[in-house]
mmCIF file of the N, C-alpha and C atoms, coordinates in Angstrom:
data_MODEL
# 
_entry.id   MODEL 
# 
loop_
_atom_site.group_PDB 
_atom_site.id 
_atom_site.type_symbol 
_atom_site.label_atom_id 
_atom_site.label_alt_id 
_atom_site.label_comp_id 
_atom_site.label_asym_id 
_atom_site.label_entity_id 
_atom_site.label_seq_id 
_atom_site.pdbx_PDB_ins_code 
_atom_site.Cartn_x 
_atom_site.Cartn_y 
_atom_site.Cartn_z 
_atom_site.occupancy 
_atom_site.B_iso_or_equiv 
_atom_site.pdbx_formal_charge 
_atom_site.auth_seq_id 
_atom_site.auth_comp_id 
_atom_site.auth_asym_id 
_atom_site.auth_atom_id 
_atom_site.pdbx_PDB_model_num 
ATOM 1   N N  . UNK A 1 1  ? 0.822   -1.190  0.000   1.00 0.00 ? 1  UNK A N  1 
ATOM 2   C CA . UNK A 1 1  ? 0.000   0.000   0.000   1.00 0.00 ? 1  UNK A CA 1 
ATOM 3   C C  . UNK A 1 1  ? 0.862   1.248   0.000   1.00 0.00 ? 1  UNK A C  1 
ATOM 4   N N  . UNK A 1 2  ? 1.916   1.230   0.818   1.00 0.00 ? 2  UNK A N  1 
ATOM 5   C CA . UNK A 1 2  ? 2.798   2.384   0.893   1.00 0.00 ? 2  UNK A CA 1 
ATOM 6   C C  . UNK A 1 2  ? 3.459   2.631   -0.459  1.00 0.00 ? 2  UNK A C  1 
ATOM 7   N N  . UNK A 1 3  ? 3.823   1.538   -1.156  1.00 0.00 ? 3  UNK A N  1 
ATOM 8   C CA . UNK A 1 3  ? 4.452   1.664   -2.468  1.00 0.00 ? 3  UNK A CA 1 
ATOM 9   C C  . UNK A 1 3  ? 3.514   2.352   -3.449  1.00 0.00 ? 3  UNK A C  1 
ATOM 10  N N  . UNK A 1 4  ? 2.259   1.952   -3.417  1.00 0.00 ? 4  UNK A N  1 
ATOM 11  C CA . UNK A 1 4  ? 1.271   2.521   -4.319  1.00 0.00 ? 4  UNK A CA 1 
ATOM 12  C C  . UNK A 1 4  ? 1.095   4.001   -4.051  1.00 0.00 ? 4  UNK A C  1 
ATOM 13  N N  . UNK A 1 5  ? 1.023   4.380   -2.792  1.00 0.00 ? 5  UNK A N  1 
ATOM 14  C CA . UNK A 1 5  ? 0.849   5.782   -2.424  1.00 0.00 ? 5  UNK A CA 1 
ATOM 15  C C  . UNK A 1 5  ? 2.013   6.626   -2.944  1.00 0.00 ? 5  UNK A C  1 
ATOM 16  N N  . UNK A 1 6  ? 3.223   6.156   -2.739  1.00 0.00 ? 6  UNK A N  1 
ATOM 17  C CA . UNK A 1 6  ? 4.412   6.881   -3.196  1.00 0.00 ? 6  UNK A CA 1 
ATOM 18  C C  . UNK A 1 6  ? 4.418   6.977   -4.715  1.00 0.00 ? 6  UNK A C  1 
ATOM 19  N N  . UNK A 1 7  ? 4.098   5.868   -5.378  1.00 0.00 ? 7  UNK A N  1 
ATOM 20  C CA . UNK A 1 7  ? 4.068   5.845   -6.834  1.00 0.00 ? 7  UNK A CA 1 
ATOM 21  C C  . UNK A 1 7  ? 3.039   6.833   -7.376  1.00 0.00 ? 7  UNK A C  1 
ATOM 22  N N  . UNK A 1 8  ? 1.870   6.868   -6.761  1.00 0.00 ? 8  UNK A N  1 
ATOM 23  C CA . UNK A 1 8  ? 0.835   7.799   -7.218  1.00 0.00 ? 8  UNK A CA 1 
ATOM 24  C C  . UNK A 1 8  ? 1.241   9.244   -6.983  1.00 0.00 ? 8  UNK A C  1 
ATOM 25  N N  . UNK A 1 9  ? 1.909   9.533   -5.875  1.00 0.00 ? 9  UNK A N  1 
ATOM 26  C CA . UNK A 1 9  ? 2.389   10.894  -5.622  1.00 0.00 ? 9  UNK A CA 1 
ATOM 27  C C  . UNK A 1 9  ? 3.405   11.322  -6.669  1.00 0.00 ? 9  UNK A C  1 
ATOM 28  N N  . UNK A 1 10 ? 4.337   10.450  -6.957  1.00 0.00 ? 10 UNK A N  1 
ATOM 29  C CA . UNK A 1 10 ? 5.359   10.765  -7.955  1.00 0.00 ? 10 UNK A CA 1 
ATOM 30  C C  . UNK A 1 10 ? 4.711   11.009  -9.309  1.00 0.00 ? 10 UNK A C  1 
ATOM 31  N N  . UNK A 1 11 ? 3.790   10.165  -9.670  1.00 0.00 ? 11 UNK A N  1 
ATOM 32  C CA . UNK A 1 11 ? 3.128   10.287  -10.968 1.00 0.00 ? 11 UNK A CA 1 
ATOM 33  C C  . UNK A 1 11 ? 2.245   11.528  -11.043 1.00 0.00 ? 11 UNK A C  1 
ATOM 34  N N  . UNK A 1 12 ? 1.640   11.893  -9.953  1.00 0.00 ? 12 UNK A N  1 
ATOM 35  C CA . UNK A 1 12 ? 0.719   13.027  -9.958  1.00 0.00 ? 12 UNK A CA 1 
ATOM 36  C C  . UNK A 1 12 ? 1.450   14.360  -10.059 1.00 0.00 ? 12 UNK A C  1 
ATOM 37  N N  . UNK A 1 13 ? 2.612   14.468  -9.446  1.00 0.00 ? 13 UNK A N  1 
ATOM 38  C CA . UNK A 1 13 ? 3.274   15.764  -9.356  1.00 0.00 ? 13 UNK A CA 1 
ATOM 39  C C  . UNK A 1 13 ? 4.458   15.944  -10.294 1.00 0.00 ? 13 UNK A C  1 
ATOM 40  N N  . UNK A 1 14 ? 4.887   14.903  -10.945 1.00 0.00 ? 14 UNK A N  1 
ATOM 41  C CA . UNK A 1 14 ? 6.003   15.025  -11.870 1.00 0.00 ? 14 UNK A CA 1 
ATOM 42  C C  . UNK A 1 14 ? 5.476   15.419  -13.247 1.00 0.00 ? 14 UNK A C  1 
ATOM 43  N N  . UNK A 1 15 ? 6.118   16.382  -13.894 1.00 0.00 ? 15 UNK A N  1 
ATOM 44  C CA . UNK A 1 15 ? 5.706   16.716  -15.267 1.00 0.00 ? 15 UNK A CA 1 
ATOM 45  C C  . UNK A 1 15 ? 6.129   15.577  -16.182 1.00 0.00 ? 15 UNK A C  1 
ATOM 46  N N  . UNK A 1 16 ? 5.151   14.894  -16.765 1.00 0.00 ? 16 UNK A N  1 
ATOM 47  C CA . UNK A 1 16 ? 5.437   13.686  -17.523 1.00 0.00 ? 16 UNK A CA 1 
ATOM 48  C C  . UNK A 1 16 ? 5.023   13.824  -18.981 1.00 0.00 ? 16 UNK A C  1 
ATOM 49  N N  . UNK A 1 17 ? 5.796   13.202  -19.836 1.00 0.00 ? 17 UNK A N  1 
ATOM 50  C CA . UNK A 1 17 ? 5.394   13.075  -21.229 1.00 0.00 ? 17 UNK A CA 1 
ATOM 51  C C  . UNK A 1 17 ? 4.308   12.001  -21.295 1.00 0.00 ? 17 UNK A C  1 
ATOM 52  N N  . UNK A 1 18 ? 3.693   11.862  -22.441 1.00 0.00 ? 18 UNK A N  1 
ATOM 53  C CA . UNK A 1 18 ? 2.633   10.855  -22.584 1.00 0.00 ? 18 UNK A CA 1 
ATOM 54  C C  . UNK A 1 18 ? 3.193   9.455   -22.368 1.00 0.00 ? 18 UNK A C  1 
ATOM 55  N N  . UNK A 1 19 ? 4.393   9.198   -22.855 1.00 0.00 ? 19 UNK A N  1 
ATOM 56  C CA . UNK A 1 19 ? 5.008   7.879   -22.701 1.00 0.00 ? 19 UNK A CA 1 
ATOM 57  C C  . UNK A 1 19 ? 5.319   7.596   -21.234 1.00 0.00 ? 19 UNK A C  1 
ATOM 58  N N  . UNK A 1 20 ? 5.862   8.580   -20.553 1.00 0.00 ? 20 UNK A N  1 
ATOM 59  C CA . UNK A 1 20 ? 6.188   8.409   -19.132 1.00 0.00 ? 20 UNK A CA 1 
ATOM 60  C C  . UNK A 1 20 ? 4.914   8.235   -18.320 1.00 0.00 ? 20 UNK A C  1 
ATOM 61  N N  . UNK A 1 21 ? 3.877   8.956   -18.665 1.00 0.00 ? 21 UNK A N  1 
ATOM 62  C CA . UNK A 1 21 ? 2.604   8.839   -17.961 1.00 0.00 ? 21 UNK A CA 1 
ATOM 63  C C  . UNK A 1 21 ? 2.037   7.437   -18.147 1.00 0.00 ? 21 UNK A C  1 
ATOM 64  N N  . UNK A 1 22 ? 2.166   6.904   -19.356 1.00 0.00 ? 22 UNK A N  1 
ATOM 65  C CA . UNK A 1 22 ? 1.683   5.560   -19.635 1.00 0.00 ? 22 UNK A CA 1 
ATOM 66  C C  . UNK A 1 22 ? 2.419   4.530   -18.787 1.00 0.00 ? 22 UNK A C  1 
ATOM 67  N N  . UNK A 1 23 ? 3.753   4.668   -18.690 1.00 0.00 ? 23 UNK A N  1 
ATOM 68  C CA . UNK A 1 23 ? 4.538   3.753   -17.865 1.00 0.00 ? 23 UNK A CA 1 
ATOM 69  C C  . UNK A 1 23 ? 4.147   3.885   -16.401 1.00 0.00 ? 23 UNK A C  1 
ATOM 70  N N  . UNK A 1 24 ? 3.896   5.114   -15.980 1.00 0.00 ? 24 UNK A N  1 
ATOM 71  C CA . UNK A 1 24 ? 3.512   5.370   -14.596 1.00 0.00 ? 24 UNK A CA 1 
ATOM 72  C C  . UNK A 1 24 ? 2.146   4.735   -14.303 1.00 0.00 ? 24 UNK A C  1 
ATOM 73  N N  . UNK A 1 25 ? 1.204   4.901   -15.221 1.00 0.00 ? 25 UNK A N  1 
ATOM 74  C CA . UNK A 1 25 ? -0.116  4.290   -15.059 1.00 0.00 ? 25 UNK A CA 1 
ATOM 75  C C  . UNK A 1 25 ? -0.006  2.767   -14.999 1.00 0.00 ? 25 UNK A C  1 
ATOM 76  N N  . UNK A 1 26 ? 0.851   2.204   -15.841 1.00 0.00 ? 26 UNK A N  1 
ATOM 77  C CA . UNK A 1 26 ? 1.044   0.757   -15.847 1.00 0.00 ? 26 UNK A CA 1 
ATOM 78  C C  . UNK A 1 26 ? 1.607   0.284   -14.521 1.00 0.00 ? 26 UNK A C  1 
ATOM 79  N N  . UNK A 1 27 ? 2.575   1.022   -13.995 1.00 0.00 ? 27 UNK A N  1 
ATOM 80  C CA . UNK A 1 27 ? 3.204   0.653   -12.724 1.00 0.00 ? 27 UNK A CA 1 
ATOM 81  C C  . UNK A 1 27 ? 2.189   0.758   -11.585 1.00 0.00 ? 27 UNK A C  1 
ATOM 82  N N  . UNK A 1 28 ? 1.385   1.805   -11.591 1.00 0.00 ? 28 UNK A N  1 
ATOM 83  C CA . UNK A 1 28 ? 0.368   1.975   -10.558 1.00 0.00 ? 28 UNK A CA 1 
ATOM 84  C C  . UNK A 1 28 ? -0.676  0.861   -10.654 1.00 0.00 ? 28 UNK A C  1 
ATOM 85  N N  . UNK A 1 29 ? -1.055  0.520   -11.864 1.00 0.00 ? 29 UNK A N  1 
ATOM 86  C CA . UNK A 1 29 ? -2.015  -0.569  -12.094 1.00 0.00 ? 29 UNK A CA 1 
ATOM 87  C C  . UNK A 1 29 ? -1.469  -1.882  -11.538 1.00 0.00 ? 29 UNK A C  1 
ATOM 88  N N  . UNK A 1 30 ? -0.216  -2.179  -11.846 1.00 0.00 ? 30 UNK A N  1 
ATOM 89  C CA . UNK A 1 30 ? 0.391   -3.414  -11.355 1.00 0.00 ? 30 UNK A CA 1 
ATOM 90  C C  . UNK A 1 30 ? 0.500   -3.421  -9.836  1.00 0.00 ? 30 UNK A C  1 
ATOM 91  N N  . UNK A 1 31 ? 0.778   -2.260  -9.244  1.00 0.00 ? 31 UNK A N  1 
ATOM 92  C CA . UNK A 1 31 ? 0.873   -2.171  -7.783  1.00 0.00 ? 31 UNK A CA 1 
ATOM 93  C C  . UNK A 1 31 ? -0.483  -2.476  -7.139  1.00 0.00 ? 31 UNK A C  1 
ATOM 94  N N  . UNK A 1 32 ? -1.555  -1.950  -7.729  1.00 0.00 ? 32 UNK A N  1 
ATOM 95  C CA . UNK A 1 32 ? -2.900  -2.216  -7.207  1.00 0.00 ? 32 UNK A CA 1 
ATOM 96  C C  . UNK A 1 32 ? -3.234  -3.697  -7.363  1.00 0.00 ? 32 UNK A C  1 
ATOM 97  N N  . UNK A 1 33 ? -2.921  -4.261  -8.515  1.00 0.00 ? 33 UNK A N  1 
ATOM 98  C CA . UNK A 1 33 ? -3.194  -5.682  -8.739  1.00 0.00 ? 33 UNK A CA 1 
ATOM 99  C C  . UNK A 1 33 ? -2.435  -6.546  -7.731  1.00 0.00 ? 33 UNK A C  1 
ATOM 100 N N  . UNK A 1 34 ? -1.198  -6.176  -7.440  1.00 0.00 ? 34 UNK A N  1 
ATOM 101 C CA . UNK A 1 34 ? -0.404  -6.928  -6.467  1.00 0.00 ? 34 UNK A CA 1 
ATOM 102 C C  . UNK A 1 34 ? -1.015  -6.812  -5.072  1.00 0.00 ? 34 UNK A C  1 
ATOM 103 N N  . UNK A 1 35 ? -1.495  -5.626  -4.713  1.00 0.00 ? 35 UNK A N  1 
ATOM 104 C CA . UNK A 1 35 ? -2.163  -5.444  -3.418  1.00 0.00 ? 35 UNK A CA 1 
ATOM 105 C C  . UNK A 1 35 ? -3.407  -6.326  -3.333  1.00 0.00 ? 35 UNK A C  1 
ATOM 106 N N  . UNK A 1 36 ? -4.157  -6.418  -4.422  1.00 0.00 ? 36 UNK A N  1 
ATOM 107 C CA . UNK A 1 36 ? -5.358  -7.263  -4.459  1.00 0.00 ? 36 UNK A CA 1 
ATOM 108 C C  . UNK A 1 36 ? -4.969  -8.730  -4.283  1.00 0.00 ? 36 UNK A C  1 
ATOM 109 N N  . UNK A 1 37 ? -3.950  -9.172  -5.020  1.00 0.00 ? 37 UNK A N  1 
ATOM 110 C CA . UNK A 1 37 ? -3.509  -10.570 -4.903  1.00 0.00 ? 37 UNK A CA 1 
ATOM 111 C C  . UNK A 1 37 ? -3.053  -10.886 -3.481  1.00 0.00 ? 37 UNK A C  1 
ATOM 112 N N  . UNK A 1 38 ? -2.333  -9.960  -2.885  1.00 0.00 ? 38 UNK A N  1 
ATOM 113 C CA . UNK A 1 38 ? -1.837  -10.153 -1.520  1.00 0.00 ? 38 UNK A CA 1 
ATOM 114 C C  . UNK A 1 38 ? -2.985  -10.254 -0.520  1.00 0.00 ? 38 UNK A C  1 
ATOM 115 N N  . UNK A 1 39 ? -3.950  -9.369  -0.654  1.00 0.00 ? 39 UNK A N  1 
ATOM 116 C CA . UNK A 1 39 ? -5.099  -9.384  0.252   1.00 0.00 ? 39 UNK A CA 1 
ATOM 117 C C  . UNK A 1 39 ? -5.928  -10.648 0.061   1.00 0.00 ? 39 UNK A C  1 
ATOM 118 N N  . UNK A 1 40 ? -6.128  -11.063 -1.179  1.00 0.00 ? 40 UNK A N  1 
ATOM 119 C CA . UNK A 1 40 ? -6.892  -12.288 -1.430  1.00 0.00 ? 40 UNK A CA 1 
ATOM 120 C C  . UNK A 1 40 ? -6.182  -13.512 -0.850  1.00 0.00 ? 40 UNK A C  1 
ATOM 121 N N  . UNK A 1 41 ? -4.856  -13.533 -0.913  1.00 0.00 ? 41 UNK A N  1 
ATOM 122 C CA . UNK A 1 41 ? -4.096  -14.635 -0.316  1.00 0.00 ? 41 UNK A CA 1 
ATOM 123 C C  . UNK A 1 41 ? -4.287  -14.648 1.196   1.00 0.00 ? 41 UNK A C  1 
ATOM 124 N N  . UNK A 1 42 ? -4.274  -13.465 1.795   1.00 0.00 ? 42 UNK A N  1 
ATOM 125 C CA . UNK A 1 42 ? -4.497  -13.354 3.238   1.00 0.00 ? 42 UNK A CA 1 
ATOM 126 C C  . UNK A 1 42 ? -5.889  -13.877 3.589   1.00 0.00 ? 42 UNK A C  1 
ATOM 127 N N  . UNK A 1 43 ? -6.862  -13.538 2.757   1.00 0.00 ? 43 UNK A N  1 
ATOM 128 C CA . UNK A 1 43 ? -8.237  -13.958 3.017   1.00 0.00 ? 43 UNK A CA 1 
ATOM 129 C C  . UNK A 1 43 ? -8.390  -15.478 2.900   1.00 0.00 ? 43 UNK A C  1 
ATOM 130 N N  . UNK A 1 44 ? -7.637  -16.102 2.019   1.00 0.00 ? 44 UNK A N  1 
ATOM 131 C CA . UNK A 1 44 ? -7.722  -17.560 1.871   1.00 0.00 ? 44 UNK A CA 1 
ATOM 132 C C  . UNK A 1 44 ? -7.178  -18.298 3.091   1.00 0.00 ? 44 UNK A C  1 
ATOM 133 N N  . UNK A 1 45 ? -6.336  -17.624 3.879   1.00 0.00 ? 45 UNK A N  1 
ATOM 134 C CA . UNK A 1 45 ? -5.741  -18.292 5.039   1.00 0.00 ? 45 UNK A CA 1 
ATOM 135 C C  . UNK A 1 45 ? -6.635  -18.236 6.279   1.00 0.00 ? 45 UNK A C  1 
ATOM 136 N N  . UNK A 1 46 ? -7.791  -17.628 6.173   1.00 0.00 ? 46 UNK A N  1 
ATOM 137 C CA . UNK A 1 46 ? -8.736  -17.582 7.282   1.00 0.00 ? 46 UNK A CA 1 
ATOM 138 C C  . UNK A 1 46 ? -8.652  -16.281 8.065   1.00 0.00 ? 46 UNK A C  1 
ATOM 139 N N  . UNK A 1 47 ? -9.763  -15.903 8.667   1.00 0.00 ? 47 UNK A N  1 
ATOM 140 C CA . UNK A 1 47 ? -9.822  -14.648 9.399   1.00 0.00 ? 47 UNK A CA 1 
ATOM 141 C C  . UNK A 1 47 ? -11.067 -14.627 10.280  1.00 0.00 ? 47 UNK A C  1 
ATOM 142 N N  . UNK A 1 48 ? -11.082 -13.702 11.233  1.00 0.00 ? 48 UNK A N  1 
ATOM 143 C CA . UNK A 1 48 ? -12.249 -13.525 12.089  1.00 0.00 ? 48 UNK A CA 1 
ATOM 144 C C  . UNK A 1 48 ? -13.296 -12.703 11.347  1.00 0.00 ? 48 UNK A C  1 
ATOM 145 N N  . UNK A 1 49 ? -14.465 -12.584 11.930  1.00 0.00 ? 49 UNK A N  1 
ATOM 146 C CA . UNK A 1 49 ? -15.525 -11.797 11.299  1.00 0.00 ? 49 UNK A CA 1 
ATOM 147 C C  . UNK A 1 49 ? -15.101 -10.336 11.154  1.00 0.00 ? 49 UNK A C  1 
ATOM 148 N N  . UNK A 1 50 ? -14.515 -9.773  12.217  1.00 0.00 ? 50 UNK A N  1 
ATOM 149 C CA . UNK A 1 50 ? -14.091 -8.374  12.177  1.00 0.00 ? 50 UNK A CA 1 
ATOM 150 C C  . UNK A 1 50 ? -13.008 -8.165  11.108  1.00 0.00 ? 50 UNK A C  1 
ATOM 151 N N  . UNK A 1 51 ? -12.064 -9.105  11.045  1.00 0.00 ? 51 UNK A N  1 
ATOM 152 C CA . UNK A 1 51 ? -11.028 -9.004  10.027  1.00 0.00 ? 51 UNK A CA 1 
ATOM 153 C C  . UNK A 1 51 ? -11.640 -9.119  8.630   1.00 0.00 ? 51 UNK A C  1 
ATOM 154 N N  . UNK A 1 52 ? -12.598 -10.017 8.479   1.00 0.00 ? 52 UNK A N  1 
ATOM 155 C CA . UNK A 1 52 ? -13.255 -10.211 7.193   1.00 0.00 ? 52 UNK A CA 1 
ATOM 156 C C  . UNK A 1 52 ? -13.934 -8.955  6.704   1.00 0.00 ? 52 UNK A C  1 
ATOM 157 N N  . UNK A 1 53 ? -14.571 -8.237  7.608   1.00 0.00 ? 53 UNK A N  1 
ATOM 158 C CA . UNK A 1 53 ? -15.227 -6.983  7.228   1.00 0.00 ? 53 UNK A CA 1 
ATOM 159 C C  . UNK A 1 53 ? -14.211 -5.958  6.762   1.00 0.00 ? 53 UNK A C  1 
ATOM 160 N N  . UNK A 1 54 ? -13.078 -5.888  7.460   1.00 0.00 ? 54 UNK A N  1 
ATOM 161 C CA . UNK A 1 54 ? -12.013 -4.962  7.057   1.00 0.00 ? 54 UNK A CA 1 
ATOM 162 C C  . UNK A 1 54 ? -11.430 -5.374  5.709   1.00 0.00 ? 54 UNK A C  1 
ATOM 163 N N  . UNK A 1 55 ? -11.196 -6.677  5.548   1.00 0.00 ? 55 UNK A N  1 
ATOM 164 C CA . UNK A 1 55 ? -10.641 -7.169  4.296   1.00 0.00 ? 55 UNK A CA 1 
ATOM 165 C C  . UNK A 1 55 ? -11.579 -6.873  3.126   1.00 0.00 ? 55 UNK A C  1 
ATOM 166 N N  . UNK A 1 56 ? -12.864 -7.110  3.328   1.00 0.00 ? 56 UNK A N  1 
ATOM 167 C CA . UNK A 1 56 ? -13.827 -6.868  2.242   1.00 0.00 ? 56 UNK A CA 1 
ATOM 168 C C  . UNK A 1 56 ? -13.885 -5.389  1.870   1.00 0.00 ? 56 UNK A C  1 
ATOM 169 N N  . UNK A 1 57 ? -13.870 -4.511  2.865   1.00 0.00 ? 57 UNK A N  1 
ATOM 170 C CA . UNK A 1 57 ? -13.890 -3.071  2.590   1.00 0.00 ? 57 UNK A CA 1 
ATOM 171 C C  . UNK A 1 57 ? -12.633 -2.665  1.829   1.00 0.00 ? 57 UNK A C  1 
ATOM 172 N N  . UNK A 1 58 ? -11.509 -3.181  2.262   1.00 0.00 ? 58 UNK A N  1 
ATOM 173 C CA . UNK A 1 58 ? -10.229 -2.864  1.601   1.00 0.00 ? 58 UNK A CA 1 
ATOM 174 C C  . UNK A 1 58 ? -10.234 -3.400  0.171   1.00 0.00 ? 58 UNK A C  1 
ATOM 175 N N  . UNK A 1 59 ? -10.747 -4.590  -0.021  1.00 0.00 ? 59 UNK A N  1 
ATOM 176 C CA . UNK A 1 59 ? -10.809 -5.189  -1.352  1.00 0.00 ? 59 UNK A CA 1 
ATOM 177 C C  . UNK A 1 59 ? -11.696 -4.366  -2.284  1.00 0.00 ? 59 UNK A C  1 
ATOM 178 N N  . UNK A 1 60 ? -12.834 -3.899  -1.774  1.00 0.00 ? 60 UNK A N  1 
ATOM 179 C CA . UNK A 1 60 ? -13.713 -3.043  -2.590  1.00 0.00 ? 60 UNK A CA 1 
ATOM 180 C C  . UNK A 1 60 ? -12.980 -1.780  -3.034  1.00 0.00 ? 60 UNK A C  1 
ATOM 181 N N  . UNK A 1 61 ? -12.246 -1.144  -2.118  1.00 0.00 ? 61 UNK A N  1 
ATOM 182 C CA . UNK A 1 61 ? -11.507 0.079   -2.464  1.00 0.00 ? 61 UNK A CA 1 
ATOM 183 C C  . UNK A 1 61 ? -10.438 -0.204  -3.510  1.00 0.00 ? 61 UNK A C  1 
ATOM 184 N N  . UNK A 1 62 ? -9.721  -1.310  -3.329  1.00 0.00 ? 62 UNK A N  1 
ATOM 185 C CA . UNK A 1 62 ? -8.678  -1.654  -4.287  1.00 0.00 ? 62 UNK A CA 1 
ATOM 186 C C  . UNK A 1 62 ? -9.261  -1.945  -5.668  1.00 0.00 ? 62 UNK A C  1 
ATOM 187 N N  . UNK A 1 63 ? -10.383 -2.629  -5.714  1.00 0.00 ? 63 UNK A N  1 
ATOM 188 C CA . UNK A 1 63 ? -10.991 -2.944  -7.010  1.00 0.00 ? 63 UNK A CA 1 
ATOM 189 C C  . UNK A 1 63 ? -11.507 -1.685  -7.698  1.00 0.00 ? 63 UNK A C  1 
ATOM 190 N N  . UNK A 1 64 ? -12.005 -0.732  -6.925  1.00 0.00 ? 64 UNK A N  1 
ATOM 191 C CA . UNK A 1 64 ? -12.424 0.549   -7.491  1.00 0.00 ? 64 UNK A CA 1 
ATOM 192 C C  . UNK A 1 64 ? -11.219 1.280   -8.067  1.00 0.00 ? 64 UNK A C  1 
ATOM 193 N N  . UNK A 1 65 ? -10.134 1.276   -7.320  1.00 0.00 ? 65 UNK A N  1 
ATOM 194 C CA . UNK A 1 65 ? -8.901  1.920   -7.783  1.00 0.00 ? 65 UNK A CA 1 
ATOM 195 C C  . UNK A 1 65 ? -8.378  1.231   -9.040  1.00 0.00 ? 65 UNK A C  1 
ATOM 196 N N  . UNK A 1 66 ? -8.492  -0.106  -9.090  1.00 0.00 ? 66 UNK A N  1 
ATOM 197 C CA . UNK A 1 66 ? -8.049  -0.858  -10.271 1.00 0.00 ? 66 UNK A CA 1 
ATOM 198 C C  . UNK A 1 66 ? -8.850  -0.436  -11.501 1.00 0.00 ? 66 UNK A C  1 
ATOM 199 N N  . UNK A 1 67 ? -10.160 -0.239  -11.321 1.00 0.00 ? 67 UNK A N  1 
ATOM 200 C CA . UNK A 1 67 ? -11.002 0.200   -12.449 1.00 0.00 ? 67 UNK A CA 1 
ATOM 201 C C  . UNK A 1 67 ? -10.541 1.548   -12.994 1.00 0.00 ? 67 UNK A C  1 
ATOM 202 N N  . UNK A 1 68 ? -10.109 2.429   -12.092 1.00 0.00 ? 68 UNK A N  1 
ATOM 203 C CA . UNK A 1 68 ? -9.670  3.765   -12.515 1.00 0.00 ? 68 UNK A CA 1 
ATOM 204 C C  . UNK A 1 68 ? -8.313  3.713   -13.207 1.00 0.00 ? 68 UNK A C  1 
ATOM 205 N N  . UNK A 1 69 ? -7.405  2.895   -12.715 1.00 0.00 ? 69 UNK A N  1 
ATOM 206 C CA . UNK A 1 69 ? -6.035  2.903   -13.213 1.00 0.00 ? 69 UNK A CA 1 
ATOM 207 C C  . UNK A 1 69 ? -5.793  1.974   -14.382 1.00 0.00 ? 69 UNK A C  1 
ATOM 208 N N  . UNK A 1 70 ? -6.427  0.835   -14.388 1.00 0.00 ? 70 UNK A N  1 
ATOM 209 C CA . UNK A 1 70 ? -6.120  -0.204  -15.380 1.00 0.00 ? 70 UNK A CA 1 
ATOM 210 C C  . UNK A 1 70 ? -7.149  -0.171  -16.496 1.00 0.00 ? 70 UNK A C  1 
ATOM 211 N N  . UNK A 1 71 ? -6.831  0.535   -17.544 1.00 0.00 ? 71 UNK A N  1 
ATOM 212 C CA . UNK A 1 71 ? -7.765  0.654   -18.673 1.00 0.00 ? 71 UNK A CA 1 
ATOM 213 C C  . UNK A 1 71 ? -7.259  -0.075  -19.878 1.00 0.00 ? 71 UNK A C  1 
# 
């Protein structure tokens, strides 16, 4: 998550050419996908009800972010 935040900050504030922006979008997309895979792996290993609610909320946010970044 921290990696994604830093990557998005760099991409948002750096003056980028179209090619650099495309690479940045790709990197951000891959970071979100990796976060989703990691969270899903955690969910497969079992969790409490409270943890499950947190995991589901986090997963929804990540999937929304994936829709925005990965076109």
